C-alpha positions as CSV (number, residue, x, y, z in Angstrom):
1,M,18.0,68.7,-77.6
2,S,20.0,65.6,-78.4
3,D,19.2,63.8,-81.6
4,L,20.0,60.5,-79.8
5,L,18.6,58.3,-77.3
6,R,21.3,56.7,-75.0
7,A,19.8,53.8,-73.1
8,K,22.0,52.4,-70.3
9,L,21.1,48.8,-69.7
10,P,21.4,46.8,-66.5
11,D,24.6,45.1,-67.6
12,G,26.2,48.6,-68.0
13,S,26.1,48.6,-71.8
14,V,24.6,51.5,-73.7
15,K,22.4,51.4,-76.8
16,E,22.3,54.5,-78.9
17,L,19.2,55.1,-81.1
18,P,17.5,58.1,-82.7
19,A,15.7,60.4,-80.3
20,G,12.1,59.5,-80.1
21,S,12.8,55.7,-80.2
22,T,10.8,53.6,-77.8
23,A,11.7,50.9,-75.2
24,G,10.4,48.5,-77.8
25,D,12.9,49.7,-80.3
26,V,15.6,49.2,-77.7
27,A,14.4,45.6,-77.1
28,A,14.5,45.0,-80.9
29,A,18.0,46.4,-81.2
30,I,19.2,44.0,-78.5
31,G,17.6,41.0,-80.3
32,P,14.3,39.7,-81.8
33,G,13.9,37.1,-78.9
34,L,13.7,40.1,-76.4
35,A,11.6,42.2,-78.6
36,K,9.0,39.3,-78.7
37,A,9.1,38.6,-75.1
38,A,9.1,42.3,-73.9
39,V,6.0,43.4,-71.9
40,A,7.0,46.8,-70.7
41,A,10.1,48.7,-69.6
42,V,11.4,50.5,-66.5
43,V,12.9,53.9,-67.5
44,D,14.7,55.9,-64.7
45,G,12.7,54.0,-62.1
46,E,9.3,54.4,-63.8
47,T,7.4,51.6,-65.5
48,V,6.3,52.7,-69.0
49,D,4.8,51.2,-72.1
50,L,7.0,49.9,-74.8
51,V,5.7,52.4,-77.2
52,R,6.6,55.5,-75.1
53,P,8.9,57.7,-77.1
54,L,12.3,58.3,-75.3
55,E,15.1,60.8,-75.7
56,G,18.4,61.9,-73.9
57,E,20.1,59.6,-71.5
58,V,18.1,57.1,-69.6
59,E,18.6,54.0,-67.5
60,L,16.5,51.3,-69.1
61,R,15.4,47.7,-68.1
62,I,13.1,45.7,-70.4
63,L,10.5,43.7,-68.6
64,T,9.4,40.2,-69.7
65,E,6.9,37.9,-68.0
66,R,9.7,36.5,-65.9
67,D,10.1,39.8,-64.1
68,P,7.8,40.3,-61.1
69,D,7.4,44.0,-62.1
70,A,5.6,42.9,-65.3
71,L,2.7,41.3,-63.6
72,P,0.9,44.5,-62.4
73,V,1.2,45.8,-66.1
74,L,-0.6,42.7,-67.3
75,R,-3.2,43.0,-64.6
76,H,-3.9,46.8,-65.3
77,S,-4.3,45.8,-68.8
78,A,-6.7,43.2,-67.9
79,A,-8.8,45.8,-65.9
80,H,-8.8,47.9,-69.1
81,V,-10.2,45.0,-71.1
82,L,-12.8,44.5,-68.4
83,A,-13.9,48.0,-68.7
84,T,-14.0,47.4,-72.5
85,A,-16.3,44.5,-72.0
86,V,-18.7,46.2,-69.5
87,R,-19.0,49.2,-71.8
88,T,-19.9,47.0,-74.7
89,L,-22.5,45.0,-72.8
90,R,-23.7,47.9,-70.5
91,P,-23.2,51.0,-72.6
92,G,-24.5,53.3,-70.0
93,A,-22.1,52.2,-67.2
94,G,-20.0,55.0,-65.6
95,I,-16.4,54.0,-65.4
96,G,-14.2,54.8,-62.3
97,F,-10.8,53.4,-61.7
98,G,-9.3,50.0,-62.6
99,P,-5.9,49.4,-60.8
100,A,-3.8,46.3,-60.5
101,I,-3.7,45.0,-56.8
102,D,-1.6,42.3,-55.1
103,E,-3.9,39.5,-56.0
104,G,-5.2,40.7,-59.4
105,F,-7.2,43.8,-60.5
106,Y,-10.5,45.4,-60.1
107,Y,-12.6,48.1,-61.9
108,D,-15.3,50.4,-60.4
109,F,-18.5,51.0,-62.4
110,E,-21.6,53.3,-61.7
111,V,-24.6,51.3,-62.7
112,E,-28.3,51.4,-61.7
113,K,-28.5,47.7,-60.9
114,P,-25.7,45.4,-59.3
115,F,-23.9,43.1,-61.6
116,T,-25.2,39.5,-61.5
117,P,-23.2,36.2,-61.7
118,E,-24.6,35.7,-65.2
119,E,-23.3,39.1,-66.3
120,L,-19.8,38.3,-65.0
121,E,-19.9,35.3,-67.2
122,R,-20.9,37.4,-70.3
123,F,-18.2,40.0,-69.4
124,Q,-15.7,37.2,-69.2
125,S,-16.7,35.9,-72.7
126,E,-16.6,39.5,-74.1
127,M,-13.2,40.0,-72.7
128,E,-12.1,36.8,-74.4
129,R,-13.4,38.2,-77.7
130,V,-11.4,41.4,-77.2
131,V,-8.3,39.4,-76.4
132,A,-8.7,37.3,-79.6
133,E,-8.8,40.4,-81.6
134,D,-5.4,41.3,-80.3
135,Q,-6.3,45.0,-80.2
136,P,-3.1,47.2,-79.8
137,F,-3.1,49.6,-76.7
138,R,-2.5,53.1,-78.0
139,R,-1.3,55.9,-75.7
140,R,-2.1,59.5,-76.6
141,R,-1.3,62.7,-74.7
142,V,-4.2,65.2,-74.6
143,T,-4.8,68.7,-73.2
144,K,-7.4,69.1,-70.3
145,E,-9.9,70.7,-72.7
146,E,-9.5,67.8,-75.2
147,A,-10.0,65.2,-72.4
148,R,-13.2,67.1,-71.2
149,E,-14.7,66.7,-74.8
150,L,-13.6,63.0,-75.0
151,F,-15.3,62.3,-71.5
152,A,-18.1,64.6,-71.6
153,D,-20.5,61.8,-70.8
154,D,-18.4,60.3,-68.1
155,A,-19.0,62.2,-64.8
156,L,-16.5,60.1,-62.8
157,K,-13.7,60.7,-65.3
158,L,-14.5,64.4,-65.5
159,E,-14.2,64.7,-61.7
160,R,-10.8,63.1,-61.8
161,L,-9.7,65.2,-64.6
162,E,-10.3,68.5,-62.7
163,E,-7.8,67.3,-60.1
164,F,-4.9,67.4,-62.6
165,G,-2.5,70.2,-62.1
166,A,-1.6,72.7,-64.8
167,D,1.7,70.9,-65.5
168,E,0.6,67.4,-65.3
169,V,0.7,65.2,-68.2
170,I,-2.8,63.8,-69.2
171,T,-3.0,60.6,-71.2
172,V,-5.7,58.5,-72.7
173,Y,-5.5,54.9,-73.9
174,E,-7.6,53.2,-76.5
175,N,-8.1,49.7,-77.7
176,G,-10.6,49.1,-80.5
177,P,-13.5,51.5,-79.8
178,F,-12.9,51.8,-76.1
179,L,-11.1,55.1,-74.7
180,D,-10.1,55.5,-71.1
181,L,-8.5,58.4,-69.1
182,C,-5.5,56.4,-67.8
183,R,-1.7,56.8,-66.8
184,G,-0.9,53.4,-68.0
185,P,1.2,51.5,-68.6
186,H,-0.3,48.6,-70.5
187,V,1.1,45.6,-72.4
188,P,1.5,46.1,-76.2
189,S,-1.9,44.6,-77.1
190,T,-4.8,42.8,-75.8
191,G,-3.7,39.4,-77.1
192,R,-1.1,39.2,-74.3
193,L,-4.0,38.5,-71.8
194,S,-4.5,34.7,-72.3
195,N,-4.8,33.7,-68.6
196,F,-7.4,35.6,-66.7
197,T,-10.7,35.2,-64.9
198,L,-13.4,37.4,-63.2
199,L,-13.9,36.5,-59.6
200,S,-16.6,38.4,-57.8
201,T,-18.5,41.8,-57.4
202,A,-18.9,44.0,-54.4
203,G,-20.1,47.4,-53.5
204,A,-17.5,50.2,-53.1
205,Y,-17.9,53.9,-52.4
206,W,-16.6,56.3,-55.1
207,R,-13.2,57.3,-54.0
208,G,-13.6,55.2,-50.8
209,D,-15.8,57.9,-49.3
210,E,-19.0,56.6,-47.6
211,R,-20.6,60.0,-48.3
212,R,-20.3,59.4,-52.0
213,Q,-22.3,57.2,-54.3
214,M,-21.9,53.4,-54.2
215,L,-20.4,51.9,-57.2
216,Q,-20.1,48.2,-58.3
217,R,-16.7,46.8,-58.2
218,I,-15.7,43.7,-60.3
219,Y,-12.7,41.8,-59.1
220,G,-10.6,39.6,-61.3
221,T,-7.0,38.2,-61.7
222,A,-4.6,37.6,-64.4
223,F,-1.3,35.7,-65.0
224,F,1.1,35.1,-67.7
225,K,0.9,31.3,-67.4
226,E,-2.1,29.1,-67.2
227,K,-0.3,27.1,-64.4
228,D,0.0,30.2,-62.3
229,L,-3.7,31.1,-62.8
230,Q,-4.8,27.5,-61.8
231,E,-2.5,27.5,-58.7
232,H,-3.9,30.9,-57.6
233,L,-7.5,29.7,-58.0
234,E,-6.7,26.6,-55.9
235,R,-5.3,28.9,-53.3
236,L,-8.5,31.0,-53.4
237,E,-10.5,27.8,-52.8
238,E,-8.4,26.8,-49.9
239,A,-8.7,30.4,-48.5
240,K,-12.5,30.0,-48.6
241,K,-12.3,26.8,-46.6
242,R,-10.1,28.6,-44.1
243,D,-12.3,31.8,-43.8
244,H,-12.2,32.8,-40.1
245,R,-15.8,34.0,-40.2
246,L,-17.1,30.6,-41.2
247,L,-14.7,28.7,-38.9
248,G,-15.3,31.2,-36.0
249,K,-18.9,30.3,-36.1
250,Q,-18.3,26.6,-36.6
251,L,-15.9,26.6,-33.6
252,D,-17.9,29.0,-31.6
253,L,-15.1,31.4,-31.1
254,Y,-16.7,34.9,-31.5
255,S,-19.6,36.7,-32.8
256,T,-20.8,40.2,-33.5
257,D,-24.2,41.7,-32.7
258,A,-25.9,44.8,-34.4
259,R,-27.0,45.9,-31.0
260,V,-23.5,46.2,-29.7
261,G,-22.4,47.9,-33.0
262,P,-20.5,46.9,-36.1
263,G,-16.8,46.1,-35.9
264,L,-17.0,45.3,-32.1
265,V,-16.1,41.7,-31.4
266,L,-17.8,39.5,-28.6
267,W,-15.3,36.8,-27.6
268,H,-17.0,33.5,-26.7
269,P,-15.6,31.2,-24.1
270,K,-13.7,29.2,-26.7
271,G,-12.3,32.2,-28.5
272,A,-11.4,33.8,-25.1
273,T,-9.5,30.7,-24.3
274,V,-7.4,31.0,-27.4
275,R,-6.8,34.7,-26.6
276,M,-5.9,34.0,-23.0
277,E,-3.3,31.4,-24.0
278,I,-1.6,33.8,-26.5
279,E,-1.7,36.6,-23.9
280,N,-0.2,34.3,-21.2
281,F,2.6,33.2,-23.6
282,E,3.3,36.7,-24.5
283,R,3.2,38.0,-20.9
284,E,5.7,35.3,-19.8
285,L,7.9,36.2,-23.0
286,I,8.0,39.9,-22.4
287,L,8.7,39.7,-18.8
288,R,11.7,37.5,-19.6
289,H,12.8,40.3,-22.0
290,G,12.8,43.0,-19.3
291,Y,9.3,44.6,-19.7
292,E,7.1,45.9,-17.0
293,L,3.3,45.8,-17.3
294,V,1.1,48.9,-17.0
295,Y,-2.6,49.7,-17.6
296,T,-4.1,52.9,-18.9
297,P,-7.7,54.1,-19.3
298,H,-9.9,53.5,-22.3
299,V,-11.2,57.1,-22.3
300,V,-8.9,59.9,-21.8
301,S,-8.8,63.8,-22.1
302,E,-8.6,65.1,-25.6
303,R,-5.8,67.3,-24.5
304,L,-3.3,64.2,-24.7
305,F,-4.2,63.7,-28.4
306,E,-3.6,67.5,-29.1
307,I,-0.1,67.3,-27.7
308,S,0.6,63.9,-29.4
309,G,-0.5,65.2,-32.8
310,H,-3.2,62.5,-33.2
311,L,-6.0,65.2,-33.6
312,E,-3.9,66.9,-36.3
313,N,-2.9,63.8,-38.1
314,F,-5.4,60.9,-37.2
315,A,-8.7,62.6,-36.4
316,E,-10.6,60.9,-39.2
317,N,-9.9,57.6,-37.6
318,M,-10.9,58.6,-34.1
319,F,-14.3,58.3,-32.5
320,G,-15.9,61.6,-31.5
321,A,-15.4,63.6,-28.4
322,M,-17.7,63.6,-25.4
323,D,-18.2,66.4,-22.9
324,V,-17.5,65.4,-19.3
325,E,-17.8,68.3,-16.7
326,G,-16.6,70.9,-19.2
327,G,-13.8,68.8,-20.5
328,R,-13.6,66.9,-23.8
329,Y,-12.7,63.2,-23.7
330,R,-12.2,60.5,-26.4
331,P,-11.9,56.8,-26.6
332,K,-8.1,56.2,-27.1
333,P,-6.9,55.2,-30.5
334,M,-3.5,54.6,-29.3
335,N,-1.8,53.6,-26.0
336,C,1.4,55.6,-26.4
337,P,0.2,59.0,-24.7
338,G,-0.8,57.0,-21.7
339,H,2.6,55.3,-21.4
340,I,4.3,58.7,-21.8
341,A,2.1,60.1,-18.9
342,I,3.4,57.1,-16.7
343,Y,7.0,57.9,-17.7
344,Q,6.5,61.5,-16.7
345,A,5.1,60.6,-13.3
346,H,8.7,60.4,-12.1
347,Q,12.0,62.1,-12.9
348,H,14.5,59.6,-14.5
349,S,18.3,59.3,-14.7
350,Y,20.3,57.7,-17.4
351,R,20.8,54.9,-15.1
352,D,17.0,54.1,-15.3
353,L,17.1,53.7,-19.1
354,P,16.0,51.8,-21.1
355,I,12.6,51.7,-19.5
356,R,10.2,49.2,-21.3
357,M,6.4,49.4,-20.6
358,A,4.0,46.8,-22.0
359,E,0.1,46.8,-21.9
360,F,-2.6,44.7,-23.5
361,G,-4.5,47.9,-24.3
362,T,-7.9,48.1,-25.9
363,V,-8.2,51.0,-28.4
364,Y,-11.0,52.3,-30.6
365,R,-10.7,53.6,-34.2
366,Y,-13.4,54.6,-36.6
367,E,-13.1,52.2,-39.6
368,R,-15.7,52.8,-42.4
369,S,-18.4,50.2,-42.4
370,G,-17.4,49.2,-46.0
371,V,-14.0,47.8,-44.8
372,L,-15.2,46.0,-41.6
373,H,-14.3,42.3,-42.0
374,G,-14.9,39.7,-39.2
375,M,-12.1,39.8,-36.8
376,L,-9.6,41.2,-39.2
377,R,-10.9,44.8,-39.5
378,V,-12.7,46.0,-36.5
379,R,-13.4,49.3,-34.5
380,G,-12.4,48.1,-31.0
381,F,-9.4,45.9,-30.6
382,T,-6.7,45.0,-28.1
383,Q,-3.0,45.8,-29.0
384,D,-0.2,44.1,-27.3
385,D,1.3,47.5,-27.1
386,A,4.8,48.4,-25.7
387,H,7.1,51.4,-25.5
388,V,10.8,51.5,-24.9
389,F,12.3,54.9,-23.6
390,C,16.0,54.9,-24.2
391,T,19.0,57.0,-25.1
392,R,20.2,57.5,-28.6
393,G,23.2,55.2,-28.0
394,Q,20.8,52.4,-26.7
395,V,18.6,52.3,-29.8
396,S,20.6,49.7,-31.8
397,D,20.8,47.2,-28.9
398,E,17.1,47.6,-28.2
399,I,16.2,47.1,-31.9
400,V,18.3,43.9,-31.8
401,R,16.5,42.8,-28.6
402,L,13.2,43.4,-30.5
403,L,14.3,41.4,-33.4
404,D,15.0,38.5,-31.1
405,L,11.6,39.0,-29.4
406,V,9.7,39.1,-32.7
407,H,11.5,36.0,-33.9
408,E,10.7,33.9,-30.9
409,M,7.0,35.1,-30.9
410,L,6.4,34.3,-34.7
411,T,8.3,31.0,-34.8
412,T,6.2,29.7,-31.9
413,F,3.0,30.0,-34.1
414,G,4.7,28.5,-37.1
415,Y,5.0,31.8,-39.1
416,P,7.8,32.5,-41.4
417,Y,8.1,36.3,-42.1
418,T,9.7,39.1,-44.1
419,V,10.8,42.6,-42.9
420,E,10.0,46.0,-44.5
421,L,11.6,49.3,-43.6
422,A,8.7,51.9,-43.9
423,T,10.1,55.5,-44.5
424,K,8.8,59.0,-44.2
425,P,5.1,59.5,-45.4
426,E,3.8,62.7,-47.0
427,K,2.0,63.7,-43.8
428,A,4.7,63.6,-41.1
429,L,5.8,65.4,-38.1
430,G,9.5,66.4,-37.4
431,S,12.4,67.5,-39.4
432,D,14.0,65.7,-42.4
433,E,17.2,65.4,-40.5
434,D,15.5,63.5,-37.7
435,W,13.8,61.3,-40.2
436,D,17.0,60.5,-42.0
437,D,18.7,59.7,-38.7
438,A,15.9,57.4,-37.6
439,E,15.7,55.5,-40.9
440,A,19.5,55.1,-40.9
441,M,19.5,53.6,-37.4
442,L,16.8,51.0,-38.3
443,A,18.6,50.2,-41.6
444,D,22.0,50.0,-40.1
445,T,20.8,47.6,-37.3
446,L,19.1,45.3,-39.8
447,R,22.3,45.2,-42.0
448,A,24.6,44.6,-38.9
449,R,22.2,41.9,-37.8
450,G,22.1,40.2,-41.3
451,V,18.4,40.6,-41.6
452,P,17.3,41.0,-45.2
453,Y,14.6,43.6,-45.8
454,E,12.8,45.6,-48.4
455,V,12.0,49.4,-48.4
456,D,8.4,50.6,-48.2
457,E,8.8,54.2,-49.4
458,G,6.4,56.6,-47.6
459,G,4.9,53.7,-45.5
460,G,6.0,55.0,-42.1
461,A,3.9,56.4,-39.3
462,F,3.4,60.1,-39.1
463,Y,5.8,60.3,-36.1
464,G,8.6,58.0,-37.2
465,P,9.9,55.3,-39.6
466,K,9.0,51.7,-38.7
467,L,9.9,48.0,-39.3
468,D,7.0,45.9,-40.6
469,F,7.0,42.3,-40.1
470,K,5.0,40.4,-42.6
471,L,3.7,36.9,-41.6
472,I,3.5,34.2,-44.3
473,D,0.7,31.8,-43.5
474,A,0.2,28.1,-44.4
475,I,-1.1,28.9,-47.9
476,G,1.5,31.6,-48.8
477,R,-0.5,34.7,-47.9
478,K,1.2,37.7,-46.2
479,W,-0.4,39.3,-43.1
480,Q,0.6,42.5,-41.2
481,G,2.3,41.4,-38.1
482,P,4.6,43.0,-35.6
483,T,5.9,46.6,-36.0
484,V,8.8,48.4,-34.5
485,Q,8.7,52.2,-34.8
486,L,11.4,54.6,-34.0
487,D,10.0,58.0,-32.7
488,F,11.8,61.3,-32.2
489,N,8.7,63.3,-32.3
490,L,6.5,62.4,-29.3
491,P,9.4,62.8,-26.8
492,E,9.7,66.4,-28.1
493,R,6.0,67.1,-28.3
494,F,5.7,65.9,-24.7
495,G,8.9,67.3,-23.4
496,L,10.3,64.0,-22.1
497,E,13.5,64.1,-20.1
498,F,16.2,62.3,-18.4
499,V,19.2,63.4,-16.4
500,G,22.4,62.4,-18.1
501,E,25.8,61.6,-16.7
502,D,26.7,65.2,-17.1
503,N,23.9,66.1,-14.7
504,E,22.1,67.9,-17.6
505,R,18.6,67.3,-19.0
506,H,18.4,65.3,-22.2
507,R,15.6,64.0,-24.5
508,P,15.1,60.2,-24.7
509,L,13.9,58.4,-27.8
510,M,10.9,56.2,-28.0
511,L,10.5,52.8,-29.7
512,H,6.9,51.7,-30.2
513,R,6.2,47.9,-30.8
514,V,3.6,45.3,-31.1
515,L,4.2,41.6,-31.5
516,V,0.8,40.5,-32.6
517,G,-0.7,43.9,-33.3
518,S,-4.4,43.5,-32.8
519,M,-5.4,40.5,-30.8
520,E,-8.6,40.3,-32.8
521,R,-6.8,40.3,-36.2
522,F,-4.0,37.9,-35.1
523,V,-6.6,35.4,-33.7
524,G,-8.6,35.5,-36.9
525,G,-5.4,35.1,-39.0
526,L,-4.4,32.1,-36.8
527,V,-7.7,30.6,-37.4
528,E,-7.1,30.7,-41.2
529,H,-3.3,29.8,-40.8
530,Y,-4.2,26.5,-38.9
531,A,-7.5,26.1,-40.8
532,G,-9.2,26.1,-37.3
533,A,-7.1,23.2,-36.1
534,F,-5.2,24.8,-33.2
535,P,-2.1,23.1,-31.8
536,V,-2.8,21.5,-28.5
537,W,-1.6,24.4,-26.2
538,L,-4.0,26.8,-28.0
539,A,-7.0,24.5,-28.5
540,P,-10.0,25.6,-26.5
541,E,-10.9,21.8,-26.0
542,Q,-7.7,19.7,-25.9
543,V,-9.2,16.3,-25.3
544,R,-12.6,14.9,-25.9
545,V,-13.3,11.6,-23.9
546,L,-15.8,9.3,-25.6
547,P,-17.2,6.4,-23.7
548,I,-18.3,3.7,-26.1
549,S,-21.5,3.1,-24.1
550,E,-23.1,4.4,-21.0
551,Q,-21.6,1.6,-18.8
552,W,-18.2,2.9,-19.3
553,E,-19.1,6.4,-18.5
554,E,-17.8,6.3,-14.9
555,S,-14.4,5.3,-16.1
556,A,-14.4,8.0,-18.7
557,R,-15.3,10.6,-16.0
558,S,-12.4,9.4,-13.9
559,L,-10.1,10.1,-16.9
560,V,-11.6,13.6,-17.5
561,A,-11.0,14.4,-13.9
562,D,-7.5,13.3,-14.0
563,L,-6.8,15.4,-17.1
564,K,-8.5,18.4,-15.7
565,G,-6.6,17.9,-12.5
566,A,-3.4,18.2,-14.5
567,G,-4.6,21.5,-16.2
568,I,-5.7,20.0,-19.5
569,R,-8.9,21.1,-21.0
570,A,-10.9,17.9,-21.3
571,A,-14.6,17.2,-21.8
572,L,-16.9,14.2,-21.7
573,H,-19.3,13.6,-24.5
574,G,-21.6,10.6,-23.9
575,R,-24.6,11.1,-26.0
576,D,-25.4,9.8,-29.6
577,T,-23.6,7.0,-31.3
578,L,-19.9,6.8,-31.0
579,S,-19.4,7.6,-34.8
580,A,-21.7,10.6,-34.5
581,R,-19.5,11.9,-31.5
582,I,-16.3,11.2,-33.4
583,R,-17.7,13.2,-36.4
584,D,-18.6,16.0,-34.1
585,A,-15.1,16.1,-32.4
586,E,-13.6,16.2,-35.9
587,L,-16.0,19.1,-36.9
588,H,-14.8,21.0,-33.8
589,K,-11.1,20.1,-34.7
590,V,-10.5,18.7,-31.1
591,P,-6.8,17.6,-31.2
592,Y,-7.4,14.4,-29.2
593,M,-10.2,11.9,-29.0
594,A,-9.9,9.5,-26.0
595,V,-12.2,6.5,-26.5
596,V,-13.0,4.4,-23.4
597,G,-14.6,0.9,-23.7
598,E,-14.5,-2.3,-21.7
599,R,-10.9,-3.0,-22.4
600,E,-9.8,0.4,-21.6
601,A,-11.9,0.6,-18.4
602,Q,-10.5,-2.7,-17.0
603,A,-6.8,-2.1,-18.0
604,G,-6.7,1.6,-17.1
605,T,-5.7,2.6,-20.7
606,V,-7.3,4.7,-23.4
607,A,-7.8,4.3,-27.1
608,V,-6.3,7.8,-28.6
609,R,-7.3,9.1,-31.9
610,R,-5.2,12.1,-33.0
611,R,-6.8,14.8,-35.2
612,G,-6.0,14.3,-38.8
613,A,-4.9,10.7,-38.4
614,G,-8.1,9.1,-39.8
615,R,-9.2,6.0,-38.1
616,K,-5.8,5.2,-36.6
617,Q,-5.9,4.8,-33.0
618,V,-3.2,3.9,-30.3
619,I,-3.7,2.2,-27.0
620,M,-1.9,4.2,-24.2
621,D,-1.7,4.0,-20.6
622,R,-3.6,6.9,-19.1
623,P,-0.5,8.5,-17.2
624,E,1.5,8.2,-20.5
625,F,-1.3,9.9,-22.4
626,R,-1.6,12.7,-19.8
627,E,2.2,13.4,-19.8
628,Q,2.2,13.4,-23.7
629,I,-0.3,16.2,-23.7
630,L,1.4,18.1,-21.0
631,E,4.6,18.0,-22.9
632,E,3.0,19.3,-26.0
633,I,1.4,22.1,-23.9
634,R,4.8,22.9,-22.2
635,S,6.7,23.0,-25.4
636,R,3.9,24.7,-27.4
637,A,4.5,22.1,-30.1
638,L,2.8,22.7,-33.5
639,D,0.4,20.1,-34.6
640,P,2.4,17.1,-36.4
641,E,0.1,17.4,-39.4
642,F,0.7,21.3,-39.6
643,Q,4.4,20.7,-39.3
644,R,4.4,18.2,-42.2
645,N,2.6,20.8,-44.4
646,E,5.0,23.6,-43.4
647,E,8.0,21.4,-44.1
648,G,6.5,20.3,-47.5
C-alpha cells in the first residue's frame, strides 16, 4: 500500500499528502481560504465528506457553496438535523430515510399521531438550537453486528440494515447525542446550516409500498444564502397561487368523482375546449410533418403485452386482466403494440419507410393512490403518441425532424426547455451492443445539431434510450415534456420486417415519441404556467360582452352574434352591476371584456378591456376588434402580459 495520497485536482496539478489524509487536508494544503469555504469533495466521481480518509491516486474536486453539487450535501445534512430535533422532542419516533430532493429534503418518521403545525414550529426551533451548537458530523464504519446493537430499538433501520450485502460498507453518522444509519455525505458541522425552514407534513408509505405502514413525512428546504431561501419561499407562494387544482375548480375546467374512481379525470366543457384546441393544433402540426393518424382499441389481448415485454417489465403499473370468452384482456398501458399491429397488417418495402403513425390514444396505468395529484398524476390519460418505423440509415434524419417538431410545439406555448439523454436502466431488454449503438445515434445527432444536453444515467425506458425534454415554466420549475425513444427491441420481439433494395428481409427500427406526453398533465401544467390566464387561442371564453344596462342588450347581442359567426368564443353577461360582472370576468380570466353602452351602441363601436390591463379601456370599431382577435387566434399569440413576464 502506498504511503502517499496523490490527489489530482481539476486544473491538472497534483497534491501529495500522507496516506489517510482527507479531502479537508487537501483543501488546507491548497490554501486557508478554500479550507474555510469547503463543504465536501468529489473523489473519483463520488461525493464524500471532507473527513473521509483517502489513499493512493485519486481525482479530487473540492466543493464550496458556489458549486451546485454542494447543495444536496447541505440539504441531506439538514434532514439529519431534522431527525435530531424530532428524536429530541418525540423520543419514541421511529426514523426512516431522509434524502435530499430537488427542492429541499424530507425525513420519514413512524409515530402514533400525525405531526401538527405547532410541532413543526417546535422542531424548527430545536433545529436552530442544534445548529447554534455547531455539532460536528462524525462518520464511523461499523460491522453489521455492531449496527444491529446500535439500532436495536429502531425497527425501520434494522430492516434496511438486513438488505446490506456481505461486502458493503456500513456507516453511521453522529452529531451530539444523535446517531443515524447513513451513507452520507454531510457538511463538516451543523453550524453550516444557517438558512433552512420546515415546510409541511404528509403521509408516506414505508418504502413507497401501500401495503406497508403509513409514516409521517416532514418536508423542508435549505440554502447556503438567505437570499436564495427567500426567493425559493416566494416561488412556493407563487406556485400555491398557480395550483391547477384550485384554478381548475375556479375556472371550471375539470373534476374527479369518487364514484368514477380516483385518478380518472372528468373534462368539463371549458377544459375540453382547451384540450380540443391543443389537439387541433398538434394534429395540424404533425400532418404537416408527414404523420398519418390511426386509432387503436382501449382494451386488447394480454398476448400483445407478453410479446412486447410489458408483462415482464411493467406489470406492476398495469391494471389487472379480465377474462373474455376464455381469453385474457387488459386496458392498454401503451399504444405502441397496437401501432406495431397496424404496421404488420401489410408487407413493406424500403420505399415505404419511414412510416410515421400518430394517435391521441387513451391509456391506463395503475398509479398508487398516494401519488395521485389532480391532473398531473392520474390513472387514465391520453397520450399524443406516435411511432416512426424506419431504417437504421434514416434514424438521424428522423431525430432531426423530431427536434424541429418539438421546438415548434413548445415555443408555441411559451416554454423554454432543456434536453436530457437517458441511458440504459438496470432492468432492460436487448444486448449491450444495441444499447450502445442506440445511445450513440441519439448523442451524435444532438451534437451534430448543436443541441446542448445532459446525460441521465440509467433513466432510459426498458426497451431503449430516450431524449427527455424538460419544460421550464413561467416561475422556473421544470416539467417532464416530450420524449423521443429509440427502440431496437420491440421490432425484434414482434419480428418486424421490410424488404430492402437487395430484395432481402430486414428489421426496421422504431422511434417512439410524444410531444405533450399526457394531455391531462400538459393541460394541468399549462394552467400553472399561465396562472389560468390562457392566451386568446386557448381560452375557453375569449370575449365576454357586457352591456352597461338592459337597454343596450340588443346591441350587445348583435356583437356576440358577429363574433360567434367569425368563430370566436363569445358570451353575453347581462345581470348584476357592471362592476360585479367585470370582477367575475377577471376571476374567470377572460382575455377580453367588451363593454357596450349608449355611445358604443349608436356608433357601432365597443369599449375593450384587456385582461391584466386594469381599468384601461380602448374604443374600437367592431370589425377592427373582431379582426384583432382573429389574428391573435390565427397566430396563436401569447398574452402580452405573459410575454412581458417571459422576456423579463
